[in-house]
N, C-alpha and C positions, 0 to 999 in steps of 0.2 A: 128911768135909767136903762131898763131892759130894752125898751123900744129904741133908744139911742144906740145901744150896743148892737142890736140887730141891724139897724140902718147902716152902721159902720162895717159890720162883718159881711153882710150880703154882697156889697160891691167887691169886697176883697176876694171872696170866694169866686165870684163871677169872673173877675180879672184873671185869677189864678187858673181857672178852668180854660179860659180862652188861650192863655199862654201855653198851657200844657198841651192842648189840642193842636196848637200851631207847631210845636217843636217835636212832637212824637207821632210817627205814622203808625198804622195798625201793626206793622212788622216790629216796630220798636216796642209796642205794648206787649206783644207776644214775648219778646226777649225780656222785658222788664218783669213780667208777672209769672214766668216759668223758670224758676231757679234751677241751676245745674246741681245735681246731686254729687256731693264730694265723694261718696262711696262709689258711684258709677264711674267717676273720673279716675279714681285710683284703680278700679278694676280694669278699666279700658287701657290705662297706661301699663298696668302689670301684664296684660295680655300681649301688648306690643313687645315688651321686654322678654316675655316668656317665649314668644314665637321667634324672636331674633336669636335668643340663646339656643333654642331647639333646632334652628336652622344649622347651627354648628354641631350640636351633639348628635344629630341624626345624619351627619355627613359621613362619607366613607372613612375619613381620617379618625373618627371616633368609633363608629359602629363596628369597624373591622376588628377592634380590640375588645369589643363587648359582645361576643357571639353567644348563641343560645345552645351550642353543642360542644363547647370546650375546644373548638378548632379555630385558630386565628384565621382571619380573612385577609385578602390582599386585593389591591387595585380598586379602581372606582366601581368595578362590577361586583366586588365582594366575593371573589372566588376563593375556595379553600387554599390555605397556605401550601405552597409546594413541598414536596418530600414527605408528605403525611405528618406534618407537625401537629402537636396538640399541647394543651396547657399543662397536663399532668396534675398531680395533687396540689401543688403549690403555685400554679399558674406561671411557672417558669420553664416548662418543658420537662423532658425526661433526662436521665443521667447523661446519656451520650449526645443528646440533642437539646441542650438547654438553650433558651432564647439568647443568652449572652454569648453563646458560642459564635454566633454571627452578628447579632445586634449589639454593637458597642455603645459607648456613651455619646457618640455623635454620628452623623451620617457619613457613610463611606462613598465619596464621589466616584471612586474608581470601580467598585463592584456594584454600586447602586443600592446597597443594603442600608436601610434606614436605621438610625440609632438615636438614643437619648438616655439620660440617666434613669435608672430603675425600669428599664424596658421589661414589660411583662404583659401577660394577658389579664384582663379584668376577672375578678372572682366570679364563679358561677352565679352567685346571688345578685350580681350586677349585670346580668345578661340583658341587653337592649335590643338585640337583633330580633326583628319581627314584632316588636312592641309599638304601640302608638305613642305619641308625644306625652299624652297624659299618663300613660302607664310607666313610661321612663321616668317622668318627674316624680311620681309617687314612690317608685322604687328608690330613686336617688335621695329622697327626703327621709326615707325609712332608716333609722339608725341600725336596724338589724341587717340592712343590706349595704349601707355606705361606710362600714367600718367604724360605726359608733360616733360619727361626726355630728355635731350640732350645726346650726345654720351658718355661724361664723366660720367654723372649720370647713364646712362644705364650700362656702364662698372662696376661701383661701385655696382649697384644692382645685376648684374649677378655674381660678384666675391666675394662680401662681405656680402650680406644680409643673416642673420642667417637662414631664412626659406629656401633659396636656398641651402645654405651649408648643411642643414639637410640631403640632398640627399646622402651625403657620410657618414652620421651617422644615418641611418634609423632605427636602433634598431632591435627588433625581432618581429616575429608574435606571435599570441596567443599560439601557440604550442612550442614556443621557437626557432623556425627556424629563422636564420638571414635573414633579407630582402636583396634583391639583390641591390647592389650599381650601380651607372651609369658605363658604360663601359670604361670611361676614368678617370684615377687618378685625384684627386682634383687639385694639383699644375699644372699638364699638361693641364687640362681644363682651369684654370685661365690664363695660358700663352697663350693658343689658343685664348681666348676671347680678351685679351689685344692686341695681335699681329693682330688679324682680324680688330679690331677697329683702331689700329695705321696705318694699311695699307689702311684705307679709308672705312672700313665696306662694302666691295664689296659683293654684293649678286649675285651669279651665277644663270643663268637661269636654269629651270628644263630641 
């Protein structure tokens, strides 16, 4: 019985081997026997989303309001705000020169002064100017720096807060020239932020 079974199985294995060798090239075998790590894929995707998000957060539209010296910046070159403006103790300017004295709830197309709801300077704890992308992300994820926000609240702030979204509707300069928008379209940026957080908010090392 065993000899009969061997006689049946040996041809079957030989036929299977021939068929397998016929249909799979060496490159196919490499693909077949080297599985893709799910963890590596998630990390790779997260890095893509992270970099797309950071392309926005490190653009002048964001960095100008996250200075390292309590002085708001202006323009694509990040020069200090005209007239010696500073954030003051509450990030809203000083008594006679509060931000909202000039910056209203919307852009002023006549004077070129930008505006959005809750216009203000970022708190000193959220200084981004001069930091690397990794340093910015770590600070942004730290509840001690981000206003006590958890990941869901941080995501909402980054994708829904009107002052953040102003970056894609920055109005015009005093000479009528449109201000430069962030390098990533709004919906693409929102998706990147949400995917990055959904993947665990992984912060790559510099």
